[in-house]
BALOBA-1460 file (C-alpha; in Angstrom, 3 decimals):
// residues 317
<rec num="1" residu="m" x="88.125" y="66.111" z="95.304"/>
<rec num="2" residu="n" x="84.523" y="65.718" z="94.283"/>
<rec num="3" residu="l" x="82.571" y="67.442" z="97.074"/>
<rec num="4" residu="e" x="79.243" y="65.738" z="96.430"/>
<rec num="5" residu="g" x="78.130" y="64.074" z="99.673"/>
<rec num="6" residu="r" x="81.309" y="65.029" z="101.529"/>
<rec num="7" residu="s" x="81.368" y="66.129" z="105.167"/>
<rec num="8" residu="a" x="82.871" y="69.583" z="105.744"/>
<rec num="9" residu="l" x="83.452" y="71.441" z="109.014"/>
<rec num="10" residu="i" x="83.925" y="75.218" z="109.038"/>
<rec num="11" residu="t" x="84.963" y="77.015" z="112.204"/>
<rec num="12" residu="g" x="83.763" y="80.600" z="112.366"/>
<rec num="13" residu="g" x="81.156" y="79.527" z="109.843"/>
<rec num="14" residu="s" x="78.211" y="81.600" z="111.029"/>
<rec num="15" residu="r" x="79.169" y="84.811" z="109.256"/>
<rec num="16" residu="g" x="81.656" y="86.556" z="106.991"/>
<rec num="17" residu="l" x="84.085" y="84.519" z="104.924"/>
<rec num="18" residu="g" x="83.168" y="81.328" z="106.777"/>
<rec num="19" residu="l" x="79.549" y="81.618" z="105.698"/>
<rec num="20" residu="a" x="80.610" y="82.421" z="102.119"/>
<rec num="21" residu="i" x="82.765" y="79.276" z="102.081"/>
<rec num="22" residu="a" x="79.859" y="77.250" z="103.479"/>
<rec num="23" residu="r" x="77.626" y="78.473" z="100.663"/>
<rec num="24" residu="e" x="80.195" y="77.459" z="98.061"/>
<rec num="25" residu="l" x="80.901" y="74.043" z="99.589"/>
<rec num="26" residu="g" x="77.166" y="73.435" z="99.872"/>
<rec num="27" residu="r" x="76.578" y="74.527" z="96.291"/>
<rec num="28" residu="l" x="78.987" y="71.784" z="95.217"/>
<rec num="29" residu="g" x="77.106" y="69.153" z="97.212"/>
<rec num="30" residu="a" x="78.915" y="68.978" z="100.560"/>
<rec num="31" residu="h" x="77.126" y="68.714" z="103.881"/>
<rec num="32" residu="v" x="78.499" y="71.597" z="105.945"/>
<rec num="33" residu="t" x="78.768" y="71.831" z="109.702"/>
<rec num="34" residu="l" x="79.116" y="75.369" z="111.011"/>
<rec num="35" residu="a" x="80.822" y="76.026" z="114.341"/>
<rec num="36" residu="a" x="80.706" y="79.374" z="116.139"/>
<rec num="37" residu="r" x="80.088" y="80.800" z="119.606"/>
<rec num="38" residu="d" x="76.866" y="82.698" z="118.974"/>
<rec num="39" residu="q" x="73.721" y="80.557" z="118.667"/>
<rec num="40" residu="p" x="71.457" y="83.215" z="117.075"/>
<rec num="41" residu="e" x="74.103" y="83.801" z="114.386"/>
<rec num="42" residu="l" x="74.381" y="80.060" z="113.804"/>
<rec num="43" residu="d" x="70.596" y="79.808" z="113.479"/>
<rec num="44" residu="a" x="70.565" y="82.672" z="110.966"/>
<rec num="45" residu="a" x="73.356" y="81.039" z="108.943"/>
<rec num="46" residu="h" x="71.515" y="77.693" z="108.975"/>
<rec num="47" residu="e" x="68.387" y="79.398" z="107.647"/>
<rec num="48" residu="d" x="70.433" y="81.187" z="104.981"/>
<rec num="49" residu="l" x="71.863" y="77.885" z="103.744"/>
<rec num="50" residu="a" x="68.493" y="76.117" z="103.900"/>
<rec num="51" residu="a" x="67.001" y="78.851" z="101.710"/>
<rec num="52" residu="r" x="69.695" y="77.988" z="99.143"/>
<rec num="53" residu="g" x="68.894" y="74.278" z="99.314"/>
<rec num="54" residu="i" x="72.062" y="73.469" z="101.255"/>
<rec num="55" residu="e" x="72.049" y="70.832" z="103.998"/>
<rec num="56" residu="s" x="73.856" y="72.005" z="107.129"/>
<rec num="57" residu="s" x="74.314" y="71.413" z="110.839"/>
<rec num="58" residu="t" x="75.467" y="73.802" z="113.542"/>
<rec num="59" residu="v" x="77.551" y="73.397" z="116.685"/>
<rec num="60" residu="l" x="77.838" y="76.017" z="119.421"/>
<rec num="61" residu="c" x="81.526" y="76.061" z="120.304"/>
<rec num="62" residu="d" x="83.996" y="78.474" z="121.918"/>
<rec num="63" residu="l" x="87.336" y="77.645" z="120.327"/>
<rec num="64" residu="t" x="89.332" y="79.566" z="122.928"/>
<rec num="65" residu="d" x="88.735" y="76.392" z="124.947"/>
<rec num="66" residu="r" x="91.259" y="73.923" z="123.529"/>
<rec num="67" residu="t" x="89.258" y="70.929" z="124.710"/>
<rec num="68" residu="a" x="86.216" y="72.279" z="122.877"/>
<rec num="69" residu="a" x="88.177" y="72.406" z="119.620"/>
<rec num="70" residu="s" x="88.985" y="68.702" z="119.853"/>
<rec num="71" residu="d" x="85.471" y="67.811" z="120.997"/>
<rec num="72" residu="l" x="84.058" y="69.679" z="117.999"/>
<rec num="73" residu="v" x="85.793" y="67.418" z="115.482"/>
<rec num="74" residu="e" x="84.854" y="64.297" z="117.430"/>
<rec num="75" residu="r" x="81.220" y="65.381" z="117.489"/>
<rec num="76" residu="v" x="81.107" y="65.968" z="113.726"/>
<rec num="77" residu="v" x="82.654" y="62.559" z="113.048"/>
<rec num="78" residu="a" x="80.238" y="60.884" z="115.470"/>
<rec num="79" residu="v" x="77.239" y="62.437" z="113.717"/>
<rec num="80" residu="r" x="78.360" y="62.373" z="110.084"/>
<rec num="81" residu="g" x="80.554" y="59.256" z="110.206"/>
<rec num="82" residu="r" x="83.492" y="60.995" z="108.556"/>
<rec num="83" residu="l" x="85.243" y="64.319" z="107.992"/>
<rec num="84" residu="d" x="86.498" y="65.090" z="104.507"/>
<rec num="85" residu="v" x="87.132" y="68.845" z="104.686"/>
<rec num="86" residu="l" x="88.226" y="70.929" z="107.684"/>
<rec num="87" residu="v" x="88.274" y="74.701" z="107.251"/>
<rec num="88" residu="n" x="89.928" y="76.563" z="110.119"/>
<rec num="89" residu="n" x="88.411" y="79.984" z="109.591"/>
<rec num="90" residu="a" x="87.498" y="81.298" z="113.066"/>
<rec num="91" residu="g" x="89.117" y="84.636" z="113.748"/>
<rec num="92" residu="v" x="89.343" y="87.697" z="115.953"/>
<rec num="93" residu="i" x="90.648" y="91.122" z="114.991"/>
<rec num="94" residu="q" x="92.076" y="93.622" z="117.472"/>
<rec num="95" residu="v" x="92.947" y="96.991" z="115.924"/>
<rec num="96" residu="g" x="94.940" y="99.769" z="117.561"/>
<rec num="97" residu="p" x="98.412" y="100.999" z="118.543"/>
<rec num="98" residu="i" x="100.758" y="98.612" z="120.316"/>
<rec num="99" residu="e" x="100.690" y="100.969" z="123.325"/>
<rec num="100" residu="h" x="97.122" y="99.793" z="124.012"/>
<rec num="101" residu="m" x="97.574" y="96.089" z="123.311"/>
<rec num="102" residu="q" x="97.831" y="93.903" z="126.376"/>
<rec num="103" residu="t" x="99.004" y="90.344" z="126.957"/>
<rec num="104" residu="a" x="95.387" y="89.164" z="126.935"/>
<rec num="105" residu="d" x="94.962" y="90.438" z="123.364"/>
<rec num="106" residu="f" x="97.876" y="88.304" z="122.198"/>
<rec num="107" residu="e" x="96.637" y="85.308" z="124.157"/>
<rec num="108" residu="e" x="93.183" y="85.520" z="122.620"/>
<rec num="109" residu="a" x="94.588" y="85.889" z="119.102"/>
<rec num="110" residu="m" x="96.848" y="82.871" z="119.623"/>
<rec num="111" residu="d" x="94.012" y="80.834" z="121.135"/>
<rec num="112" residu="v" x="91.794" y="81.416" z="118.110"/>
<rec num="113" residu="h" x="94.327" y="81.544" z="115.262"/>
<rec num="114" residu="f" x="96.921" y="78.996" z="116.412"/>
<rec num="115" residu="w" x="95.830" y="76.702" z="119.241"/>
<rec num="116" residu="a" x="92.307" y="76.079" z="117.936"/>
<rec num="117" residu="p" x="93.491" y="75.112" z="114.421"/>
<rec num="118" residu="l" x="96.210" y="72.950" z="115.946"/>
<rec num="119" residu="q" x="93.701" y="71.070" z="118.112"/>
<rec num="120" residu="t" x="91.158" y="70.593" z="115.316"/>
<rec num="121" residu="m" x="93.913" y="69.358" z="113.010"/>
<rec num="122" residu="l" x="95.391" y="66.941" z="115.556"/>
<rec num="123" residu="t" x="91.939" y="65.447" z="116.094"/>
<rec num="124" residu="a" x="90.983" y="65.389" z="112.405"/>
<rec num="125" residu="i" x="94.234" y="63.939" z="111.038"/>
<rec num="126" residu="p" x="93.773" y="60.361" z="112.369"/>
<rec num="127" residu="v" x="90.211" y="60.354" z="111.037"/>
<rec num="128" residu="m" x="91.349" y="61.478" z="107.588"/>
<rec num="129" residu="r" x="94.167" y="58.952" z="107.559"/>
<rec num="130" residu="r" x="91.724" y="56.127" z="108.256"/>
<rec num="131" residu="q" x="89.517" y="57.368" z="105.428"/>
<rec num="132" residu="g" x="92.439" y="57.415" z="103.018"/>
<rec num="133" residu="g" x="92.708" y="61.194" z="102.742"/>
<rec num="134" residu="g" x="91.113" y="64.570" z="103.258"/>
<rec num="135" residu="r" x="91.531" y="68.293" z="102.913"/>
<rec num="136" residu="i" x="92.505" y="70.884" z="105.557"/>
<rec num="137" residu="v" x="92.208" y="74.573" z="104.739"/>
<rec num="138" residu="n" x="93.737" y="77.088" z="107.120"/>
<rec num="139" residu="i" x="92.545" y="80.654" z="106.602"/>
<rec num="140" residu="a" x="95.551" y="82.776" z="107.506"/>
<rec num="141" residu="s" x="96.095" y="86.285" z="106.122"/>
<rec num="142" residu="i" x="98.520" y="88.435" z="104.191"/>
<rec num="143" residu="g" x="99.084" y="89.720" z="107.733"/>
<rec num="144" residu="g" x="100.631" y="86.304" z="108.366"/>
<rec num="145" residu="k" x="103.326" y="87.082" z="105.813"/>
<rec num="146" residu="i" x="103.868" y="90.819" z="106.358"/>
<rec num="147" residu="g" x="103.504" y="92.676" z="109.649"/>
<rec num="148" residu="v" x="100.870" y="95.419" z="109.497"/>
<rec num="149" residu="a" x="100.817" y="98.421" z="111.837"/>
<rec num="150" residu="h" x="97.998" y="98.534" z="114.423"/>
<rec num="151" residu="l" x="97.342" y="94.810" z="113.931"/>
<rec num="152" residu="v" x="100.180" y="93.318" z="115.960"/>
<rec num="153" residu="p" x="98.319" y="90.548" z="117.890"/>
<rec num="154" residu="y" x="96.468" y="89.571" z="114.719"/>
<rec num="155" residu="c" x="99.628" y="89.426" z="112.610"/>
<rec num="156" residu="a" x="101.692" y="87.598" z="115.229"/>
<rec num="157" residu="s" x="99.074" y="84.847" z="115.529"/>
<rec num="158" residu="k" x="98.544" y="84.583" z="111.778"/>
<rec num="159" residu="f" x="102.312" y="84.227" z="111.253"/>
<rec num="160" residu="a" x="102.134" y="81.296" z="113.685"/>
<rec num="161" residu="l" x="99.261" y="79.752" z="111.723"/>
<rec num="162" residu="v" x="101.135" y="80.092" z="108.422"/>
<rec num="163" residu="g" x="104.129" y="78.295" z="109.907"/>
<rec num="164" residu="l" x="101.971" y="75.541" z="111.385"/>
<rec num="165" residu="s" x="99.999" y="75.072" z="108.185"/>
<rec num="166" residu="t" x="102.933" y="74.971" z="105.774"/>
<rec num="167" residu="a" x="104.930" y="72.609" z="107.998"/>
<rec num="168" residu="m" x="101.945" y="70.276" z="108.424"/>
<rec num="169" residu="r" x="101.548" y="70.127" z="104.647"/>
<rec num="170" residu="g" x="104.939" y="68.485" z="104.211"/>
<rec num="171" residu="e" x="104.257" y="65.883" z="106.904"/>
<rec num="172" residu="l" x="100.741" y="64.898" z="105.896"/>
<rec num="173" residu="a" x="100.871" y="64.752" z="102.099"/>
<rec num="174" residu="k" x="102.134" y="61.154" z="102.202"/>
<rec num="175" residu="d" x="98.809" y="60.166" z="103.804"/>
<rec num="176" residu="g" x="96.653" y="61.897" z="101.216"/>
<rec num="177" residu="v" x="95.791" y="64.642" z="103.708"/>
<rec num="178" residu="l" x="96.453" y="67.842" z="101.792"/>
<rec num="179" residu="v" x="96.799" y="71.135" z="103.672"/>
<rec num="180" residu="t" x="96.093" y="74.447" z="101.936"/>
<rec num="181" residu="t" x="97.303" y="77.705" z="103.472"/>
<rec num="182" residu="v" x="95.137" y="80.652" z="102.441"/>
<rec num="183" residu="s" x="96.446" y="84.204" z="102.822"/>
<rec num="184" residu="p" x="93.752" y="86.693" z="101.827"/>
<rec num="185" residu="g" x="94.306" y="90.391" z="101.466"/>
<rec num="186" residu="l" x="91.511" y="92.835" z="102.180"/>
<rec num="187" residu="m" x="88.127" y="91.209" z="101.623"/>
<rec num="188" residu="r" x="84.645" y="92.661" z="101.746"/>
<rec num="189" residu="t" x="83.114" y="90.413" z="104.406"/>
<rec num="190" residu="g" x="81.648" y="93.105" z="106.668"/>
<rec num="191" residu="s" x="84.031" y="92.091" z="109.462"/>
<rec num="192" residu="p" x="84.923" y="95.613" z="110.714"/>
<rec num="193" residu="f" x="81.590" y="95.844" z="112.532"/>
<rec num="194" residu="n" x="82.544" y="92.865" z="114.705"/>
<rec num="195" residu="a" x="86.244" y="93.688" z="115.101"/>
<rec num="196" residu="r" x="87.497" y="95.337" z="118.282"/>
<rec num="197" residu="f" x="89.209" y="98.700" z="118.362"/>
<rec num="198" residu="k" x="91.499" y="100.298" z="120.914"/>
<rec num="199" residu="g" x="93.086" y="103.719" z="121.312"/>
<rec num="200" residu="r" x="91.145" y="106.341" z="119.370"/>
<rec num="201" residu="h" x="88.597" y="103.697" z="118.522"/>
<rec num="202" residu="r" x="86.349" y="105.796" z="116.278"/>
<rec num="203" residu="e" x="89.279" y="106.871" z="114.126"/>
<rec num="204" residu="e" x="90.648" y="103.323" z="114.050"/>
<rec num="205" residu="f" x="87.262" y="101.980" z="112.957"/>
<rec num="206" residu="a" x="87.013" y="104.672" z="110.271"/>
<rec num="207" residu="w" x="90.339" y="103.913" z="108.559"/>
<rec num="208" residu="f" x="89.809" y="100.160" z="108.846"/>
<rec num="209" residu="t" x="86.310" y="100.284" z="107.366"/>
<rec num="210" residu="v" x="87.157" y="102.741" z="104.588"/>
<rec num="211" residu="s" x="90.160" y="100.580" z="103.601"/>
<rec num="212" residu="d" x="87.884" y="97.548" z="103.546"/>
<rec num="213" residu="s" x="85.573" y="99.273" z="101.046"/>
<rec num="214" residu="i" x="87.981" y="100.308" z="98.267"/>
<rec num="215" residu="p" x="86.734" y="98.487" z="95.147"/>
<rec num="216" residu="l" x="89.991" y="97.711" z="93.322"/>
<rec num="217" residu="l" x="91.963" y="96.896" z="96.473"/>
<rec num="218" residu="t" x="89.467" y="94.560" z="98.123"/>
<rec num="219" residu="v" x="87.984" y="91.239" z="97.047"/>
<rec num="220" residu="d" x="84.312" y="90.306" z="97.233"/>
<rec num="221" residu="a" x="83.827" y="87.549" z="99.825"/>
<rec num="222" residu="a" x="81.875" y="85.279" z="97.475"/>
<rec num="223" residu="r" x="84.616" y="85.495" z="94.872"/>
<rec num="224" residu="a" x="87.253" y="84.750" z="97.510"/>
<rec num="225" residu="a" x="85.222" y="81.765" z="98.708"/>
<rec num="226" residu="r" x="85.086" y="80.310" z="95.195"/>
<rec num="227" residu="q" x="88.865" y="80.575" z="94.892"/>
<rec num="228" residu="i" x="89.383" y="79.011" z="98.319"/>
<rec num="229" residu="v" x="87.081" y="76.065" z="97.638"/>
<rec num="230" residu="e" x="88.693" y="75.449" z="94.268"/>
<rec num="231" residu="a" x="92.146" y="75.450" z="95.930"/>
<rec num="232" residu="c" x="90.758" y="73.007" z="98.510"/>
<rec num="233" residu="r" x="89.396" y="70.660" z="95.847"/>
<rec num="234" residu="a" x="92.708" y="70.737" z="93.971"/>
<rec num="235" residu="g" x="94.727" y="70.272" z="97.147"/>
<rec num="236" residu="d" x="96.844" y="73.344" z="96.403"/>
<rec num="237" residu="a" x="99.613" y="74.139" z="98.875"/>
<rec num="238" residu="e" x="98.944" y="77.861" z="99.044"/>
<rec num="239" residu="l" x="96.521" y="80.515" z="97.885"/>
<rec num="240" residu="v" x="97.036" y="84.259" z="98.161"/>
<rec num="241" residu="v" x="93.734" y="86.023" z="97.515"/>
<rec num="242" residu="g" x="93.710" y="89.371" z="95.730"/>
<rec num="243" residu="w" x="96.251" y="91.003" z="93.476"/>
<rec num="244" residu="p" x="97.296" y="93.655" z="96.065"/>
<rec num="245" residu="a" x="98.155" y="90.865" z="98.521"/>
<rec num="246" residu="k" x="100.120" y="89.027" z="95.844"/>
<rec num="247" residu="m" x="102.022" y="92.184" z="94.897"/>
<rec num="248" residu="i" x="102.982" y="93.086" z="98.462"/>
<rec num="249" residu="a" x="104.071" y="89.504" z="99.157"/>
<rec num="250" residu="i" x="106.350" y="89.644" z="96.113"/>
<rec num="251" residu="a" x="107.612" y="93.103" z="97.111"/>
<rec num="252" residu="n" x="108.418" y="91.882" z="100.606"/>
<rec num="253" residu="a" x="110.426" y="88.975" z="99.194"/>
<rec num="254" residu="v" x="112.342" y="91.184" z="96.753"/>
<rec num="255" residu="a" x="112.713" y="94.415" z="98.748"/>
<rec num="256" residu="p" x="111.895" y="93.839" z="102.430"/>
<rec num="257" residu="a" x="113.545" y="97.063" z="103.542"/>
<rec num="258" residu="a" x="111.316" y="99.105" z="101.226"/>
<rec num="259" residu="v" x="108.197" y="97.334" z="102.523"/>
<rec num="260" residu="a" x="109.338" y="97.924" z="106.109"/>
<rec num="261" residu="l" x="109.784" y="101.626" z="105.335"/>
<rec num="262" residu="g" x="106.304" y="101.673" z="103.827"/>
<rec num="263" residu="m" x="104.884" y="100.209" z="107.038"/>
<rec num="264" residu="q" x="106.675" y="102.899" z="109.060"/>
<rec num="265" residu="i" x="105.091" y="105.585" z="106.886"/>
<rec num="266" residu="t" x="101.698" y="103.897" z="107.197"/>
<rec num="267" residu="n" x="102.007" y="103.820" z="110.967"/>
<rec num="268" residu="a" x="102.777" y="107.556" z="111.009"/>
<rec num="269" residu="l" x="99.497" y="108.204" z="109.181"/>
<rec num="270" residu="l" x="97.376" y="106.104" z="111.544"/>
<rec num="271" residu="p" x="95.744" y="107.477" z="114.716"/>
<rec num="272" residu="p" x="98.233" y="108.007" z="117.568"/>
<rec num="273" residu="p" x="97.762" y="106.391" z="120.986"/>
<rec num="274" residu="r" x="95.816" y="108.183" z="123.684"/>
<rec num="275" residu="d" x="95.672" y="107.992" z="127.480"/>
<rec num="276" residu="a" x="94.940" y="104.843" z="129.483"/>
<rec num="277" residu="s" x="91.273" y="104.956" z="128.479"/>
<rec num="278" residu="g" x="92.435" y="103.709" z="125.074"/>
<rec num="279" residu="n" x="93.182" y="100.315" z="126.605"/>
<rec num="280" residu="r" x="89.484" y="99.529" z="126.573"/>
<rec num="281" residu="a" x="88.284" y="97.655" z="123.488"/>
<rec num="282" residu="h" x="85.197" y="98.799" z="121.568"/>
<rec num="283" residu="s" x="83.355" y="96.889" z="118.865"/>
<rec num="284" residu="g" x="82.807" y="98.402" z="115.456"/>
<rec num="285" residu="w" x="79.206" y="99.042" z="116.479"/>
<rec num="286" residu="q" x="80.494" y="101.137" z="119.393"/>
<rec num="287" residu="s" x="82.880" y="103.087" z="117.165"/>
<rec num="288" residu="l" x="80.610" y="104.675" z="114.551"/>
<rec num="289" residu="s" x="81.461" y="108.188" z="113.331"/>
<rec num="290" residu="p" x="80.625" y="110.554" z="110.457"/>
<rec num="291" residu="w" x="83.281" y="108.728" z="108.411"/>
<rec num="292" residu="a" x="81.926" y="105.242" z="109.020"/>
<rec num="293" residu="p" x="79.263" y="104.378" z="108.083"/>
<rec num="294" residu="s" x="79.258" y="106.843" z="105.175"/>
<rec num="295" residu="r" x="79.355" y="106.813" z="101.399"/>
<rec num="296" residu="l" x="82.980" y="105.722" z="101.693"/>
<rec num="297" residu="t" x="82.009" y="102.492" z="103.445"/>
<rec num="298" residu="r" x="78.971" y="101.377" z="101.461"/>
<rec num="299" residu="l" x="80.613" y="98.225" z="100.094"/>
<rec num="300" residu="t" x="81.522" y="97.046" z="103.581"/>
<rec num="301" residu="e" x="78.009" y="97.807" z="104.813"/>
<rec num="302" residu="r" x="76.462" y="95.771" z="102.006"/>
<rec num="303" residu="a" x="78.878" y="92.937" z="102.740"/>
<rec num="304" residu="a" x="77.889" y="93.026" z="106.415"/>
<rec num="305" residu="i" x="74.243" y="92.580" z="105.437"/>
<rec num="306" residu="e" x="74.980" y="89.818" z="102.923"/>
<rec num="307" residu="h" x="77.240" y="87.824" z="105.217"/>
<rec num="308" residu="n" x="75.317" y="87.827" z="108.499"/>
<rec num="309" residu="q" x="77.558" y="90.352" z="110.273"/>
<rec num="310" residu="l" x="74.747" y="92.479" z="111.693"/>
<rec num="311" residu="g" x="73.443" y="90.125" z="114.336"/>
<rec num="312" residu="v" x="69.824" y="89.209" z="114.812"/>
<rec num="313" residu="g" x="67.511" y="92.216" z="114.719"/>
<rec num="314" residu="s" x="70.208" y="94.738" z="113.746"/>
<rec num="315" residu="t" x="69.912" y="97.083" z="110.804"/>
<rec num="316" residu="l" x="72.413" y="99.243" z="108.958"/>
<rec num="317" residu="l" x="71.296" y="100.657" z="105.616"/>
């Protein structure tokens, strides 16, 4: 697909990977519409793109409302006249032991990672069929292929998205609507600061942020965005981002018992649950410690600055 003059919608586009994808789509000539639930962040993202010479629009939208997800697509089509690329990128991350995860955590993860993409797709598909084709990119996760300790709601919902996305691919290809399922490994997007942590939240934030900053094990968000957009243009069925994610996916297919044992060992090394006070969720900003931010987390901190994760008026370095 030649992206020049195309209409692209990115959910969760105001920061992180979504903003990086918007920059890349815009660089290749697409008009991007960013959807998110924080207006100041949307305004900052719009200014960022304008400074790069990229035309964009923004829509304030809470995708936990299923009606809003459908209305979002209809609004973009009404304004732009068409929708060529849909990127379902909006996400939430809840980190902590299963002892502190409640039904509401699973419901929120499913609302954002499964129901919202389903509703945007169901609304976009007839539009794309009428146009003669289109591209849908669903940003899942390696956590949608392999269960990761202390990320149970996140993984459960991403598994659901992977199943939805891969099944939709087979049904829609005949109409020229090509669905790409993206499963990134660890990426440096700055997301830990806006994730939510339960249990021993400072310790959880520390391990999560340090892991997100290891140079050879994590992928720069801009590099990931280039790979994702190229897979979108080509209409690829699947993209796994990062060699560690590719290796663990292969290992899980070949030796699932060994991977399961590795996850048990990993869980034993992570912070244990605490009393009922651990049921309360804290943002990354509420979970700072001597370990994070620190020299060990500098790459994540720089990514947070680069990808609009700080919020308006916030500072870090």
